[in-house]
C-alpha positions as CSV (number, residue, x, y, z in Angstrom):
1,X,31.1,-8.3,-36.8
2,X,32.3,-8.9,-33.2
3,X,29.4,-11.3,-32.6
4,X,30.4,-13.6,-35.3
5,X,31.6,-17.1,-34.7
6,X,33.8,-18.7,-37.3
7,X,34.3,-22.1,-35.8
8,X,31.7,-24.6,-34.5
9,X,34.5,-26.5,-32.8
10,X,33.6,-26.5,-29.2
11,X,35.7,-27.9,-26.4
12,X,33.9,-30.7,-24.7
13,X,35.0,-29.3,-21.4
14,X,32.1,-27.3,-20.1
15,X,32.7,-24.6,-22.6
16,X,31.3,-23.1,-25.7
17,X,33.9,-21.0,-27.6
18,X,32.8,-18.0,-29.6
19,X,34.5,-18.6,-32.9
20,X,35.8,-15.5,-34.6
21,X,33.8,-13.0,-32.6
22,X,33.9,-11.3,-29.2
23,X,33.9,-13.3,-26.0
24,X,30.1,-12.5,-25.9
25,X,29.2,-14.0,-29.3
26,X,25.5,-14.6,-29.0
27,X,24.2,-11.1,-28.6
28,X,21.1,-10.4,-26.6
29,X,18.3,-13.0,-26.2
30,X,16.0,-10.3,-27.3
31,X,17.2,-10.9,-30.9
32,X,14.6,-13.0,-32.6
33,X,13.4,-14.3,-36.0
34,X,10.6,-12.2,-37.4
35,X,9.5,-15.2,-39.5
36,X,9.3,-17.5,-36.5
37,X,7.5,-14.9,-34.4
38,X,4.9,-14.4,-37.0
39,X,4.4,-18.1,-37.5
40,X,4.3,-18.8,-33.8
41,X,1.7,-16.1,-33.1
42,X,-0.4,-17.4,-36.0
43,X,-0.1,-21.0,-35.0
44,X,-0.9,-20.2,-31.4
45,X,-4.0,-18.3,-32.4
46,X,-5.1,-21.3,-34.5
47,X,-4.6,-23.7,-31.6
48,X,-6.9,-21.7,-29.5
49,X,-9.7,-21.6,-32.0
50,X,-12.6,-24.0,-32.4
51,X,-12.3,-27.2,-34.5
52,X,-14.9,-26.3,-37.0
53,X,-15.8,-29.9,-37.6
54,X,-19.2,-28.9,-38.8
55,X,-17.9,-26.7,-41.6
56,X,-19.0,-28.5,-44.8
57,X,-16.8,-26.2,-46.9
58,X,-13.7,-27.8,-45.4
59,X,-14.3,-31.2,-46.9
60,X,-14.5,-32.9,-50.2
61,X,-17.2,-35.5,-50.3
62,X,-15.5,-37.8,-52.8
63,X,-13.2,-40.5,-51.3
64,X,-9.7,-41.0,-52.7
65,X,-8.1,-44.5,-52.9
66,X,-4.3,-44.4,-52.3
67,X,-1.8,-46.7,-53.9
68,X,-1.6,-48.8,-50.7
69,X,-5.4,-49.4,-50.8
70,X,-6.2,-47.0,-48.0
71,X,-9.0,-44.4,-48.4
72,X,-8.5,-40.7,-47.7
73,X,-10.6,-37.6,-48.0
74,X,-9.1,-34.6,-49.8
75,X,-8.9,-31.1,-48.4
76,X,-8.4,-29.0,-51.4
77,X,-7.9,-25.7,-49.5
78,X,-6.7,-24.6,-46.0
79,X,-9.4,-25.0,-43.4
80,X,-8.6,-21.6,-41.9
81,X,-7.8,-18.3,-43.6
82,X,-4.1,-17.9,-44.2
83,X,-2.5,-15.1,-42.2
84,X,-1.0,-12.3,-44.1
85,X,2.3,-12.6,-42.3
86,X,3.2,-16.0,-43.9
87,X,5.8,-15.4,-46.6
88,X,5.4,-16.8,-50.1
89,X,6.4,-20.4,-50.3
90,X,5.7,-21.2,-46.6
91,X,1.9,-21.3,-47.0
92,X,2.0,-25.1,-46.8
93,X,3.4,-24.9,-43.2
94,X,0.3,-23.0,-42.2
95,X,-2.0,-25.3,-44.2
96,X,-0.5,-28.5,-42.7
97,X,-0.8,-27.1,-39.2
98,X,-4.4,-25.9,-39.6
99,X,-5.4,-29.4,-40.9
100,X,-3.7,-31.0,-37.9
101,X,-5.5,-28.7,-35.5
102,X,-8.9,-29.3,-37.0
103,X,-8.8,-33.0,-37.7
104,X,-5.9,-34.9,-36.1
105,X,-7.3,-37.7,-34.0
106,X,-5.0,-37.4,-31.0
107,X,-5.8,-33.9,-29.9
108,X,-3.4,-33.8,-27.0
109,X,-0.4,-34.1,-29.3
110,X,-1.2,-30.8,-31.0
111,X,1.3,-28.7,-29.1
112,X,2.1,-25.5,-31.0
113,X,5.6,-25.2,-29.3
114,X,6.6,-28.8,-30.1
115,X,5.4,-28.6,-33.7
116,X,7.0,-25.2,-34.3
117,X,10.4,-26.6,-33.1
118,X,10.0,-29.6,-35.3
119,X,9.2,-27.3,-38.3
120,X,12.3,-25.2,-37.6
121,X,14.5,-28.3,-37.3
122,X,13.2,-29.8,-40.5
123,X,13.6,-26.5,-42.4
124,X,17.2,-26.2,-41.3
125,X,18.0,-29.8,-41.9
126,X,16.8,-29.4,-45.5
127,X,19.7,-27.0,-46.1
128,X,22.2,-29.9,-45.6
129,X,24.6,-27.6,-43.9
130,X,26.3,-29.2,-40.9
131,X,27.0,-25.8,-39.4
132,X,23.4,-24.6,-39.6
133,X,21.1,-26.1,-36.9
134,X,18.4,-25.4,-34.3
135,X,19.6,-24.8,-30.8
136,X,17.2,-25.8,-28.0
137,X,16.5,-23.4,-25.1
138,X,18.5,-25.7,-22.8
139,X,21.5,-25.9,-25.1
140,X,21.4,-22.2,-25.8
141,X,22.2,-21.6,-22.1
142,X,25.6,-23.2,-22.3
143,X,27.9,-20.9,-20.3
144,X,31.1,-19.2,-21.4
145,X,33.4,-20.8,-18.7
146,X,35.9,-21.8,-21.4
147,X,37.0,-18.2,-21.8
148,X,38.2,-18.2,-18.2
149,X,40.6,-21.0,-19.0
150,X,39.0,-23.4,-16.4
151,X,36.0,-25.7,-17.0
152,X,34.5,-29.1,-16.3
153,X,34.2,-31.9,-18.8
154,X,36.2,-34.7,-20.4
155,X,38.9,-32.6,-22.1
156,X,38.4,-33.0,-25.8
157,X,37.5,-30.8,-28.8
158,X,34.8,-31.9,-31.2
159,X,33.6,-31.0,-34.7
160,X,30.4,-31.6,-36.6
161,X,30.6,-34.8,-38.6
162,X,30.3,-34.2,-42.4
163,X,27.6,-36.9,-42.6
164,X,25.8,-35.6,-39.4
165,X,26.2,-39.1,-37.9
166,X,27.5,-38.1,-34.4
167,X,30.4,-35.7,-33.8
168,X,34.1,-36.1,-34.5
169,X,36.8,-35.8,-31.9
170,X,39.4,-33.3,-33.3
171,X,41.8,-33.5,-30.4
172,X,41.9,-35.0,-26.9
173,X,43.7,-32.5,-24.6
174,X,46.9,-33.7,-23.0
175,X,46.6,-35.4,-19.6
176,X,42.8,-35.1,-19.5
177,X,40.1,-37.7,-18.7
178,X,39.5,-38.1,-22.5
179,X,43.1,-38.8,-23.4
180,X,43.6,-41.2,-20.4
181,X,40.4,-43.1,-21.4
182,X,41.9,-43.7,-24.9
183,X,40.0,-41.1,-26.9
184,X,41.8,-40.3,-30.1
185,X,41.7,-37.6,-32.8
186,X,39.3,-38.7,-35.5
187,X,37.1,-40.8,-33.1
188,X,33.4,-40.6,-33.8
189,X,30.9,-40.2,-30.9
190,X,27.8,-42.1,-31.8
191,X,25.9,-41.8,-28.5
192,X,26.1,-40.2,-25.1
193,X,24.7,-42.2,-22.1
194,X,22.9,-44.3,-24.6
195,X,21.2,-41.4,-26.4
196,X,21.8,-41.5,-30.2
197,X,24.0,-38.6,-31.4
198,X,22.8,-38.7,-35.0
199,X,22.0,-35.2,-36.2
200,X,23.4,-33.5,-33.2
201,X,25.0,-30.1,-33.5
202,X,28.2,-29.5,-31.8
203,X,26.4,-27.5,-29.1
204,X,24.0,-30.3,-28.5
205,X,26.9,-32.7,-28.1
206,X,28.7,-30.4,-25.6
207,X,25.5,-30.0,-23.6
208,X,25.1,-33.7,-23.3
209,X,28.7,-34.6,-22.5
210,X,29.4,-31.9,-20.0
211,X,28.2,-32.2,-16.5
212,X,29.1,-32.1,-12.8
213,X,32.7,-32.7,-12.0
214,X,33.3,-36.2,-10.7
215,X,30.3,-37.7,-12.4
216,X,30.6,-40.4,-15.2
217,X,29.5,-40.1,-18.8
218,X,29.4,-43.1,-21.1
219,X,30.4,-42.4,-24.7
220,X,29.7,-44.8,-27.5
221,X,32.7,-44.3,-29.7
222,X,33.8,-45.6,-33.1
223,X,37.6,-45.5,-33.1
224,X,39.6,-44.4,-36.2
225,X,40.0,-47.4,-38.4
226,X,37.3,-49.5,-36.7
227,X,33.7,-50.2,-37.4
228,X,32.9,-51.7,-34.0
229,X,31.6,-49.2,-31.5
230,X,32.8,-49.4,-27.9
231,X,31.4,-47.9,-24.8
232,X,33.9,-45.8,-22.8
233,X,33.1,-44.5,-19.4
234,X,34.8,-41.2,-18.5
235,X,34.8,-39.4,-15.2
236,X,34.3,-35.7,-15.8
237,X,37.0,-33.5,-14.4
238,X,38.3,-29.9,-14.1
239,X,40.2,-29.0,-17.2
240,X,42.7,-26.2,-17.3
241,X,44.5,-25.2,-20.4
242,X,46.4,-22.2,-21.9
243,X,45.9,-21.6,-25.5
244,X,49.6,-21.5,-26.2
245,X,52.4,-23.8,-25.2
246,X,56.0,-22.8,-25.7
247,X,59.0,-25.2,-25.8
248,X,62.5,-25.5,-27.1
249,X,62.9,-28.1,-29.8
250,X,65.5,-30.5,-28.4
251,X,69.0,-30.4,-29.9
252,X,68.1,-27.5,-32.2
253,X,68.3,-23.7,-32.1
254,X,64.5,-23.6,-32.8
255,X,61.5,-23.0,-30.7
256,X,58.0,-24.5,-31.0
257,X,54.8,-22.5,-30.5
258,X,51.7,-24.7,-30.2
259,X,48.4,-22.9,-30.4
260,X,45.5,-25.1,-29.3
261,X,42.8,-22.5,-29.9
262,X,42.4,-18.8,-30.5
263,X,41.2,-16.9,-27.4
264,X,41.4,-13.4,-26.3
265,X,44.8,-14.1,-24.7
266,X,46.4,-16.0,-27.6
267,X,48.1,-13.1,-29.4
268,X,49.7,-11.9,-26.1
269,X,50.8,-15.4,-25.2
270,X,52.3,-15.9,-28.7
271,X,54.1,-12.5,-28.6
272,X,55.5,-13.2,-25.2
273,X,56.5,-16.8,-26.0
274,X,58.3,-16.0,-29.3
275,X,60.2,-13.3,-27.5
276,X,61.3,-15.6,-24.7
277,X,62.5,-18.2,-27.3
278,X,64.5,-15.6,-29.2
279,X,66.0,-14.3,-25.9
280,X,67.0,-17.9,-25.2
281,X,68.8,-18.1,-28.6
282,X,66.1,-19.5,-30.9
283,X,66.8,-18.6,-34.6
284,X,63.6,-20.1,-36.0
285,X,60.1,-20.9,-35.0
286,X,57.8,-23.9,-35.6
287,X,54.2,-22.8,-35.4
288,X,52.2,-25.9,-34.5
289,X,48.5,-25.6,-35.5
290,X,47.7,-29.3,-35.6
291,X,44.4,-30.1,-34.0
292,X,43.5,-26.4,-33.6
293,X,39.8,-26.0,-34.2
294,X,39.8,-22.2,-34.5
295,X,38.6,-19.5,-32.2
296,X,38.2,-15.7,-32.1
297,X,38.8,-13.9,-35.4
298,X,40.4,-11.0,-33.7
299,X,42.9,-13.3,-32.0
300,X,43.7,-14.9,-35.4
301,X,44.3,-11.6,-37.1
302,X,46.5,-10.4,-34.2
303,X,48.6,-13.6,-34.3
304,X,49.0,-13.3,-38.1
305,X,50.0,-9.6,-37.7
306,X,52.9,-10.6,-35.5
307,X,54.6,-12.3,-38.5
308,X,53.3,-10.1,-41.4
309,X,53.9,-6.4,-42.2
310,X,51.0,-5.5,-44.6
311,X,48.2,-6.8,-46.7
312,X,45.2,-9.0,-45.8
313,X,44.8,-11.8,-43.3
314,X,41.5,-12.9,-44.8
315,X,38.3,-11.6,-46.3
316,X,34.6,-12.5,-45.9
317,X,31.9,-12.7,-48.5
318,X,28.3,-12.8,-47.1
319,X,25.0,-14.0,-48.5
320,X,24.5,-10.8,-50.5
321,X,28.0,-10.9,-52.1
322,X,29.3,-8.1,-49.9
323,X,33.0,-8.4,-49.0
324,X,34.7,-7.4,-45.7
325,X,38.5,-7.3,-45.5
326,X,40.5,-8.1,-42.4
327,X,43.9,-6.4,-42.7
328,X,47.3,-7.0,-41.1
329,X,47.7,-4.8,-38.1
330,X,50.8,-2.6,-37.7
331,X,53.4,-3.3,-35.1
332,X,54.2,-7.0,-35.5
333,X,57.4,-7.9,-33.7
334,X,58.5,-10.9,-35.8
335,X,58.2,-10.3,-39.5
336,X,61.7,-11.7,-40.3
337,X,62.3,-14.7,-38.1
338,X,62.4,-18.0,-40.1
339,X,59.0,-19.7,-39.7
340,X,57.4,-23.1,-40.5
341,X,53.8,-24.0,-39.9
342,X,52.4,-27.5,-39.1
343,X,48.8,-28.5,-39.9
344,X,46.8,-31.6,-40.1
345,X,43.3,-32.9,-41.0
346,X,41.9,-31.4,-37.8
347,X,43.3,-27.9,-38.2
348,X,40.1,-25.9,-38.8
349,X,38.6,-22.5,-39.2
350,X,40.9,-19.9,-37.5
351,X,43.9,-22.1,-37.9
352,X,43.1,-22.4,-41.6
353,X,42.7,-18.7,-42.0
354,X,46.1,-18.1,-40.3
355,X,47.8,-20.8,-42.4
356,X,46.4,-19.5,-45.6
357,X,47.5,-15.9,-44.8
358,X,51.1,-17.0,-44.0
359,X,51.2,-19.2,-47.1
360,X,49.8,-16.6,-49.5
361,X,52.2,-13.9,-48.2
362,X,55.1,-16.3,-48.7
363,X,55.9,-16.0,-45.0
364,X,55.9,-19.6,-44.0
365,X,56.4,-23.0,-45.5
366,X,53.4,-25.2,-44.5
367,X,54.1,-28.9,-43.6
368,X,51.6,-31.7,-42.8
369,X,48.4,-32.8,-44.4
370,X,45.3,-31.1,-45.9
371,X,43.3,-29.1,-43.3
372,X,39.7,-29.6,-42.2
373,X,38.0,-27.3,-44.7
374,X,35.9,-25.2,-42.3
375,X,35.7,-21.8,-43.9
376,X,32.2,-20.7,-43.0
377,X,31.2,-17.6,-40.9
378,X,28.6,-18.6,-38.4
379,X,26.3,-16.7,-36.1
380,X,23.9,-17.7,-33.3
381,X,20.6,-15.9,-33.4
382,X,18.2,-16.0,-30.5
383,X,14.5,-17.1,-31.0
384,X,11.6,-16.0,-28.9
385,X,11.3,-19.4,-27.3
386,X,14.7,-19.2,-25.6
387,X,16.4,-21.3,-28.2
388,X,18.3,-20.2,-31.3
389,X,19.3,-20.7,-34.9
390,X,23.0,-21.3,-35.5
391,X,23.6,-20.5,-39.1
392,X,26.2,-19.9,-41.8
393,X,26.2,-16.3,-43.0
394,X,29.3,-16.1,-45.1
395,X,32.5,-17.7,-46.4
396,X,36.1,-17.0,-45.6
397,X,38.8,-16.7,-48.2
398,X,42.6,-16.5,-48.1
399,X,44.3,-13.2,-49.2
400,X,44.8,-14.6,-52.7
401,X,41.1,-15.6,-53.0
402,X,41.3,-19.3,-52.2
403,X,38.0,-20.7,-50.8
404,X,38.6,-22.6,-47.5
405,X,35.1,-24.2,-47.1
406,X,35.1,-27.9,-48.0
407,X,38.6,-27.6,-49.6
408,X,41.0,-26.7,-46.8
409,X,44.6,-25.6,-47.1
410,X,47.0,-27.8,-49.0
411,X,50.5,-27.9,-47.3
412,X,53.6,-27.1,-49.3
413,X,55.2,-30.3,-48.1
414,X,52.9,-33.3,-47.4
415,X,54.1,-35.3,-44.4
416,X,51.7,-37.9,-42.9
417,X,51.7,-38.3,-39.1
418,X,52.6,-41.8,-38.2
419,X,50.3,-42.7,-35.3
420,X,51.9,-46.2,-34.8
421,X,55.4,-44.6,-34.6
422,X,54.6,-41.5,-32.5
423,X,51.3,-42.0,-30.7
424,X,47.8,-40.6,-30.9
425,X,48.5,-36.9,-30.0
426,X,51.1,-35.0,-32.1
427,X,50.7,-32.0,-29.8
428,X,52.4,-33.9,-27.0
429,X,54.9,-35.8,-29.0
430,X,58.4,-35.2,-27.6
431,X,60.4,-37.1,-30.3
432,X,60.1,-39.2,-33.4
433,X,57.6,-36.8,-35.0
434,X,58.2,-36.8,-38.7
435,X,56.4,-33.5,-39.2
436,X,58.6,-31.8,-36.6
437,X,61.7,-33.4,-38.2
438,X,60.6,-32.0,-41.6
439,X,60.2,-28.6,-40.0
440,X,63.7,-28.7,-38.6
441,X,65.1,-29.5,-42.0
442,X,63.2,-26.7,-43.6
443,X,64.4,-24.2,-41.0
444,X,68.0,-25.4,-41.5
445,X,67.5,-24.6,-45.2
446,X,66.0,-21.2,-44.5
447,X,68.9,-20.2,-42.2
448,X,71.5,-21.4,-44.7
449,X,69.8,-19.4,-47.4
450,X,69.8,-16.3,-45.2
451,X,73.5,-16.8,-44.3
452,X,74.4,-16.9,-48.0
453,X,72.5,-13.7,-48.7
454,X,74.0,-11.8,-45.8
455,X,77.7,-12.6,-46.3
456,X,79.9,-9.6,-46.8
457,X,82.9,-9.5,-49.3
458,X,86.0,-10.8,-47.7
459,X,84.1,-12.8,-45.0
460,X,84.8,-16.5,-44.6
461,X,82.8,-18.7,-46.9
462,X,80.3,-21.3,-45.6
463,X,82.8,-24.0,-46.7
464,X,85.7,-22.4,-44.8
465,X,83.6,-22.1,-41.6
466,X,82.3,-25.6,-41.8
467,X,85.8,-27.0,-42.4
468,X,87.1,-25.1,-39.5
469,X,84.5,-26.6,-37.2
470,X,85.2,-30.1,-38.5
471,X,89.0,-29.6,-37.9
472,X,88.4,-28.4,-34.4
473,X,86.2,-31.5,-33.8
474,X,88.8,-33.9,-35.0
475,X,91.6,-32.1,-33.0
476,X,89.5,-32.6,-29.9
477,X,89.4,-36.3,-30.4
478,X,86.2,-36.5,-32.5
479,X,85.0,-39.4,-34.7
480,X,87.1,-39.3,-37.9
481,X,84.7,-41.3,-40.0
482,X,81.9,-38.9,-39.2
483,X,84.2,-36.0,-40.1
484,X,85.0,-37.6,-43.4
485,X,81.3,-37.9,-44.2
486,X,80.7,-34.2,-43.4
487,X,83.7,-33.2,-45.5
488,X,82.3,-35.1,-48.4
489,X,79.2,-32.9,-48.2
490,X,81.4,-29.8,-48.3
491,X,83.1,-31.0,-51.5
492,X,79.9,-30.6,-53.4
493,X,80.2,-26.8,-53.6
494,X,79.3,-23.6,-51.8
495,X,75.6,-24.2,-51.9
496,X,76.0,-27.6,-50.3
497,X,78.2,-26.0,-47.6
498,X,75.6,-23.4,-46.8
499,X,73.0,-26.1,-46.3
500,X,75.3,-28.3,-44.2
501,X,76.8,-25.5,-42.1
502,X,73.8,-25.2,-39.6
503,X,73.8,-28.9,-39.1
504,X,77.5,-29.1,-38.6
505,X,77.4,-26.2,-36.1
506,X,74.5,-27.8,-34.2
507,X,76.1,-31.3,-34.2
508,X,79.8,-30.6,-33.7
509,X,80.3,-27.3,-31.9
510,X,79.0,-28.6,-28.5
511,X,81.4,-31.6,-28.7
512,X,84.5,-29.4,-29.1
513,X,83.9,-27.3,-26.0
């Protein structure tokens, strides 16, 4: 299970990330497809045999007139004996190849390696699964520099396009060549250096876009909301990024944890970051998973376990219907801190697993938009030619049994991200973010609810505490009309006071000191 990869999202930054597996996801190149080996051996043997043009049994003397008027000669049976290794249903592959070898007019084009690759590509394309594809030997050699936190490239994350027409930008990283060049989340890459990207896998796109630091790459891009492609030249650079960014939410007692991807270091960074925020006075956490394409399954389970106490994080069902559970690990440090999770259309795979777990356990309110819907388990298998097959081997489900693939996770509170108001990158927004604003209100409500549940008999009510703060504010020369508005809120009863108290404390207490 450690070799599994749950997310195809690869950072276009000289990096292939193992999704939901160990940092060495591909296993040994010695792993190969028995079927392909059998076919390759058989095809090679046929290629080395004679043409047999003088074999009268291979032909049918009667001409056939086709619908377009052309004349063909039928071959009612394979020209060569069918090898025993060919599985039922694939006989026609051998038959077609044997016919080509014996009779195709341009002999030099009969290259067994080229034709075998084409056969594999066609076979996988017929599955119509954007996460199942052939990986060329060149692409298969993509290094693992991304796990070191430093790599070369343009600084963007990509996903497979649902219609296989190019690849989709899920997130330009802050202050990278991609963001500075105007690349936006949702942009579609149609070509790289003039080469059509239709049908490319994510790995192929990465292999084409990455390159030597300081060199240019020309992307033909279809921006979100536009049908007119534009060419954008980007100078490749050195990209450095941590998977976790911690910051205090301005003018609130809350902290924000942004996870850009799940790496081997993510859980440690989250644990350390949340603790630092709590030590600095944070009373609630906003977990920002917007634009997160996924990552290591182990890291995702570890992060979820910091906020949960028991139960499942997710479970997998493979092609044979077998189920494997991934349970919450013991020892989480933050099972009680108020928590809100932010997601968007580009939150995929690991971020969907984490969101679904927190949502199913009732641990976090989820705010944003429906997620990407990438809930497939993927694995890269090596082939004998040095290439590989990247394939879907299972599906992920939330603890309550919700399918993620092609459905995604629906938020509890739908809040659209206003690009015109905030900008193109919610991860770097410092203000005016409607989803952050909604998260603050939700945390205010959670804290007010907690306060009402923990009050002891004889303690001051929320209304009394709020009124005392307002009185101190007025006595210190504060704005009386504002005080009157706040007092009107208090007149609506204890529940209204409990909701208003955190806001009053946050807004007025600093002004009375």
